[in-house]
N, C-alpha and C positions, 0 to 999 in steps of 0.2 A: 375287681368284683368283691374281693375280701374287704376292701375299705368301704365299699358301698353297703355291704352286709353289716359291717361294724357300726356304721352311722345310721342304719335303717330305722332304729327307734326314734331318733331325733328328726330324721327326714319325714317320717310318717306323721309325727306329732305336729311339726311345723306346717306340713301340707294341709292337715286337717284344720289347723288354726286359721289358715287363710280362707277357708270356706266360710261363707256367711253363716251366722248362728241360726240353726234350724228353728222354725216356729215352735213355740211351747217351751223353749229353754232360755234361761238367762245367759248372757255372754260368759260370766264366770263359770257356770255349770258346763258350758260347751268347752271352754279351755281346760277345765278339769278333766273332761272326758278325753280330750286330745292327749293330755299327758298320761292318763290312765292307759289308753291304747298303746302309747309309746312304751310304757313300762311293761305291759304284757308282751309286746314284741321283743323287748329286751330280755325278758325271762325265757323266751323261746330261743333266740339266737345267741344270747349270752356274750355280748361283746366285752363285757366286764363281769366280775362275779355277781351272781343273782342278788345277793344281799345288798350290794352297792347300787344295783339298778333300783331296788325298792327305796333305799335310803335317799338316793338322789331325787327320785320322783316326789317323795314326801317333802323333802327340803324345798324343792322348786315351788310346789303348790303352796306351802306355808309362807314362803317369801312373797309370793304374788297375792296372798290373801284370798285365794279362790274359794276356800271353805268358809272363812270368816274374815272380815276386814280387820278385826282386832288382832294386834300382834300377840297378845297374851292368849287369846282363844286359838289362834293358829298354832302356837307352840303346844298348847294342851292337846289339840287334835293330832299334831305330828307325833307326839310321844305317847298317845293313848294306847297304842298297841303293846307298849312295853309294860303296861300295868295289867294286861289281859291275862287272866288265870290260865286259859288254855295254852298260851304260848309257853308259860313256865312249866306246865304239865308236860309238854313236848320236850322241853329242855331236860327235865328230871328223868323222863323215860329214856332219853339218849344215854344218860348216866347208868341206868339199869342195864342197857345193852353193853356198856363198857364193863360192868361188873360180871356179866356172863362171859365176856371174852377174857378178862383178866384172871378170873378164878378157874377157867377151863370148863365150867359147867355146860355151856352150850356145846362144846366139842364132845364132852363125855356123853351127853344125851344122844347126839348123832351117832357116835360110834357104837353105843349100846344097841340102838335100833338096827344098825347095819349088821351087827353081829348076830342078832336073833331073827331078823326078817330077810336078810340078804342072800339066802341060799339059792334063789333063782332071780332072774332079772326083774320080773314083775314085783317080787318081794322087795328087791333092792330099791325099786322106784317108790314103793310105799314107805320104806324106811326113810328115804330122803324127804318125802312129803311130810311124814309125821314129825321129822326133826324140825321142819319149819313151823308146823302147827303148834308144837309144844311151846316154843319160845316166842311165837308171834304176839301173844297178848302183852308182852313186856318189851317189845322192840318196835317203836313207831317208825323206824326207818327200815323199809323192806330191803333197801340197799345194804345196810349193815347186817341185816338178818340173812338174806339170801346170798348176796355177793360177798359179804365179809365173814360170815360164819359157815354157811352150808357149802359154798363154792370151793373153799380151800380143801375141804374134806372130800367132796364128791369128785373133784378133779384128779384125785389120786387113784380112782377106781378104773377108768377106761384103759390106762396103760397096762394094767394087769392082764388085760385080754387082747393086747396088741391093737387097741382101738385108739386112733389119733385123729386129729382134725383133717390131716392129709393122707391118712391110711386107715382103712376100715372104719370110718366114722359111724356107719350104721350098725356095726357089730354090737355096741352098747353105749358109746358116748353120746350119740344123737338122742337116743331115748332118754337117758338120764338127764341130759340138758333140758329137754322139753318138759319133763316131769317136774324137775326142780323149779323151773320158771313158772309153769302153770300153777303149781302148788302155792307159790308165794303170792300170786295174783288172787287166788281164792281166799287164802288166809288173811290177806290185806282187807278184804271185805267182811270177813267173819267177825272180827273184833274191832271195836272203836279205836283201841290203842295199837293196832297192828300196822297203821299207816298214818304218817304225820298229816297229810292232807285231809284225812277223815276228821281229825280234831279241828283243823282249820275250817272245814266245811260246817261242822257243828257250831262253831262260834259265829260264822257268817249267817247261819240260819237263825241263831238267837238274835243277832243284830238286826236282821231284816224282818223277822216275824215275831220275835219274842218267844219262840218255841225253844224249849230246852230238851236236849236228847241226852239221857244218862247212859253210862256204860251198860247197865243191866237191860235197859230198854233196847239198845242196839243188839246185844247178844240174844235176847229173847226173840227178836224178829229175824235176825240174820243167820243164827246157827242152824235153824231148820231148813233154810234155803241153801246155805253154803256147804253144810256138811255132806249132803248128797253129791254136790258138785266136786267136793274135795275127794270123796271116795271114788267117784267115777273117773276123775281125770287120769290117774296113772293107768287104769285099765283101758280107757279110751285111747290113750297114746299108744298103748301096747297093740291095739287093734289097728288104728289108723296109721301109725308110724312105727311098725314093729322092729325090735332089735333082732339081729340074726343070731346073737348069743342069748340062748334061753336060760342057761344055768350059770351060776356065779359062785362056786364054792370057795374061790380065792378071797372074795370080799369079806365073809365072816372071819376067816383066818387072819386077814390083815387087820380088821377091826379089833380082834382079840389081842393081837400083838401090840397095837397102838394103845389099847386100854391098859395092858400090862406095863407099858412104858410110863403111862400117867400115874400108875400106882393106885393105892386105895383112895376112896373119896375123901377129899380133904375137909378140914373144918370150915374153911372159907367157902367151899362149894355148898356145903350144907347150910351155912349162914345165908349165902346168896339165894338159895332155894327158899329159905324161910322168909327172907325179905320180899321176894317176888310174890309169894303167896299172901303175905301181909298186905302188899300194895293192891293185889287183885281183890282181896276181901274188902278193902276200903273203897275201891272203885265200884264194886258191885253193891255193897251195903252201906256205903258212907252216908247216904242220905238218911238212912234209918238212925244212924249214930249222930247225925248233925255235924258230920265232918265233910268238908269240901274235898273233892278228889285231888285238886292241885295242892292243897295244904298237906294232904296225906302223902302225896308223892314227894314233896319237899322234906317231910318228916322222915320218910324211909330213906331218902337220899342222905340226910344228915346222919342217920344210924350207920349207913354203909361207910361213910367217911370216918366216923368215930371208931368203928370196928376194923378199919383198915382193909375193907373189901376193895375200895378205891381210895386214893389220897386226894387231899385238897389240890395238890399240884395237878392231878389228873383232871380235876374239874376246871381249873382255870386255863389249862392248856389244851382242852378238847375243842379244837378249832371247828370241827363239824357241828357240835352242839351250839356253840356261840354263833356260828354262821347262820344256822337255822333260826335261832332266836331272833336275830336282827332281821333276817329275811321275812319271816312270818309276821313279826311285829309291825313292820312297815306295810305289808300287804293287808293286814287287818285294818290299819288306819286308812289305807287307800279305799278299801271296800266300804268302810263306814262313810267316807266322803261321797261315794256314789249316791248314798241315801240322803245325806245331809243337803247336797246340792240339787236334789230332785231329778238326777239323771235316770235313776232306776224307774221312777214313776213314769217318766217320759217314754222310755223304751218299752216298758210294760204296756202302756196305753197304745203305743203304735202296733205292737205285735198282737195284742189281745183282740184287736179288730178282726183278724183273720181266724181266730179260734172261737169267737162268740157264736153261741147257738149249739155248740157241740156238747154232748153229755160230759159231766165232770170227769168220769172215768176215762173217756176217750182222750180228753185233754191231758190227764195224768199219764196215760200210756205214751202219748206222743211226746211229752216232755222228757220222760225217761229214755225213750228211744233216741231222740235227738241229742240229749245230753251225752249218751254213750257214743253214738256214731261220730259226733263232732270231735271226739278225742283223736281221730285220725289226723287232725290238723295241729295237734299239740305234742311237743316233745317233753312236756313236764306236767305231771298231775297237779302240781301246785299252781302252775299258770292256768291250767284248765279250771281248777276250783275258783281261783281268784276272779277270772274273767267271766265265767258262766254261771256259777252258783247264785250270786245276787241277781243276775239277769233273769234266770229261770224262775226264781222265787217271785220276782216282780211280775212276771207274766202270769204266774199261777194264782196270785192273791185275788185278783178280781174274777177269776174264772172257776176257782175250786172252792167249795164250801169250807168254812173255817175248821169244821170238825175233821176234814180230810187232810188238811195241810200238814199236820205233824207226820202223818204216815207217808205222804208224798215227799216231804223234805228228807225223811229217812231213806227212802228209796233212791233219791238222787245222790245223797251222800254215800250210801252203801255201794253204789255202782262204781265208785272211784277206783277201788282195788281191782275188780275183775276187768275193767276196761283196759288195764295195762297189758293184757294179753295180745292186743290186736296188731302191734307193730314192733319192730326191733328197737324203737326209741320211745315207746309209750310210757315207760316207768323206769325208775332208777336202776334196778337189776338187769333190765333188758340188754343194755349195751355190753354188760359183763358176760352174760351167758351167750349172747349172739357173737361177741368178740372171741369166744373160745374156738369158733370156726367149725364146730361139729354140724351146724345146720346152715345151709345156704340161704341167701337172702330170699330167693323165690319160694323155697320150702317154708321159711319162717312166716312169710306173708300168707301162704296158703293155710298153714296150721293155725295162724292167728285168726284167719277168717272163719275156719271151722269151729275152733274153740270159742272165739268171740261170739259167734252166732248162738252157740249153746248157752254161754254165760248170759248173753243179753236176753235170750228166751226165758231163762230162769228169773231174771230181774223183772221181766214183764209179767210173768205168772205171779210172782210175789206181789207186784203192784196191784194186779187184779184181785188177789186174795185179801190183801191187807186193806186196800182202799174200797 
């Protein structure tokens, strides 16, 4: 069974290729789609590292000349993702996350919030949630943010109250686990740079429709939607899944002791804070200054290296950042191939037949709803984005007026963060928090359904308002 699963991407791709080419598609386009489906399955089951799945898919397509029969043109297509500005912005943002970790700034922020908000369990939940929110604009990996920064701190708290995964989990551990996880899902949708697939989605939108979504545009639209959800989530968890421990005086005392161990705020922490603010200013107002957001990120990254916030050795040995760069660069190329070969237009024409005649707003709501619910079948937000974003845009283009498309595209992209709440495998931090053992699988699915319904309702309301 394991071997069958390992070779399932190849088996599915070959099985599809044996089917006669559907009417309306050229053979090369059909074979491209076969390999693309194989790549998506590979991203889900991961028989080999995800980056290698994408790299191999691009290489096979280029060798077969499925996008362009010219060897030179095939090479240019295969490498096109590596010249993509969004990919390098993601890479630079991973280095910002490393700066937070190396300087201790992320840890200090979390401990300060716990010290001043953690006197009772509800306040402790808000402290953990705000810790995530403050650093989320600068960490495009919610795994690094939630599982790498927040989890090591939050995991120290339940044992203070004799709450463990196998002993008194409901006392405080279960509540803090769910609050931390739900918070990172919401903040991942609040800011463009809070989730790497957000940036990937924005680039795919630009490729498919020519629509450009800036950092400020995203924030202006999504903060009014996500902020109420963010403030509601810890309280809602307190009501729906209440902790039996209502007060937590030990937590502020522990945070105070940890802060004393860290000592005074260091020069490097202050510099890192300054660099983070500088990057944020460029991302928000860069267009006014004539500065591209990727160029600004690389400039700030260079300053971080020159001032020893991180070292050049840190940059070249950061396997996670380079892995994501290769992974996303190949996926961007794959997605552009769907358009070049005519696959997207073909699928869009097939599906749009069933939606014709519906009001544009109804079409938009149905697309947002389906885009969210289909995430139950994906164990990777990146795979979901790669497989479905170009497809849903292709369906929308002939059915939704051009003036509505930018807002619909934003709604689809912005739902990527909050949809991570629905299952124990839906987003990067989910397996970490679920793996802590404080919440059973059945309870996790139930909470995911409750919170997922609320988050989806918020996205539908936002779609109605904005479109």
